[in-house]
C-alpha positions, 0 to 999 in steps of 0.5 A: 351395268357395272357390279359397283354400287351406284352413287352420285359421285360416279362419272362414266366416259364411253369412247372419251365422251361423258354419258349419264350414270344411272342406277340399275336394279336400284343398286348398281351403276350402269350407263347406256352404250350401243353394241360394239367395241368401246373404251370406257372409263369411270371416275369417282369423287365423293360429293363432299370431298372439296368442302370437307377438305376446305373445312379441314384445312381451315380448322388446322390453320385455326388450331395452329394459330391458337397454339401459336397465340397460346405459346406467345402468351405463356412466354410473356407471363414467364418474363 
């Protein structure tokens, strides 16, 4: 097991093959591995990262459009 807190966003690769990430002692990340020498890699991606990034980008675009429309209205009122 790893001394890393378990979260569903972890992916574990042993000898370049993905193995299931499991929870050890109700806390730590672990993965099944046979005896011997192995290379391992772990990757983490938060579960809500992609939807959160899309929502944030949409909100920024909305605010930029609202600012643009507001500035055009103010220019029209001055003339």
